N, C-alpha and C positions, 0 to 999 in steps of 0.2 A: 083835268076837268077845274081845279082849282083857278087859274093862270083863263082860262077860257073865261068862266063863268065871272070873275074879276072883272076884264074887257068887258066883257058886255054890262056888265049893271056902269060899269063907266062912262062908258058911250053911251048907252040908255040914259042918263043923269043928266050926259051932254047935251044931247041932240032931242032932248023931250022936257028938260029943264024941270026936271019933277024927282024927289029925293026915293030910291027904293029900296025896301026891306033888304039887310043884308051886309050894309055898310059896314057891323061891327065887326063881320068878322075880317081874320085876314088871308083875304083869298090868293095875297100876294106870297105866302109860304110855300106856294106852290113850285116858284120858282125855285125857292131853295130848296125843296126836297128834288127838283128834276137835276141844279147841278151834281147833287150829290150824287141821286143813280148814276146820273151821266162820267163822274169821277172814276166810280168805282167800275162802271163798264168800260170807258178808255183804260184805265191803269190793267183790265184783266188781258184785254184786246191787245195790248204791247205788249204784254209776257213774251210775244213767242219772235216780239226786235229788238230783246237785247243784246247790244252790242253794236247794235242796225239800227241808230234813232235817224238817219235820212230817210231810209226806206219808210218807218213808221210816219216821217212826215210825209215824204212825198204822196204814198198810198191816202191819207187820210184829205192832202190838200183833193188829191182829182176826184174825192168821193164828197167831199163838203163845198168847195169853189162855186161850181158851175151850179149847185143850187141857187147860191149867195147871191150871184150876177142876176142869175133870172128876174128873182125877187123883187133884185136891189133895181133892175130895170124896170120890172114893172110898175114898182114905187115911184119912180121917176115919171113915166108915163102918165100913172094918176095923176102925178101934182099938177105936169103938161096936161092933160084932158080933163080933167074935174078938180081945178083948185078949190073950189067951194067945198066940196064932199073931203079931203085933209082937214080937219082941226087943228089948229094954233099950231101950225109945224110950218115953219117957210123955209122954201125950197132954196138952199143954199148950193149953191156951183160947187166951192171951196172944200163940202163934207161931201158930195158926189166924188169928188176929184175922190179923194184922201181914202173914201171907200172903195 
């Protein structure tokens, strides 16, 4: 929720051009907390794959990659269909291809 609130505040300030209360709070620290918790969960779930790292890698890839590519495709579609709705970010074909 910290990350969501931070993004909502940043977007609202950008689009409405007015400062909002709450900027002084470190909302982006939610990302750090997320990575610590997620690292712990990944390490815990990888325990059963000791000695079989490729099995862990392929299962993880099959779980993560499809959603990643769905959302990457949606983002490219947003760039192409609604360029004014995407703030300050250019559509870079090299970045899309490398993604």
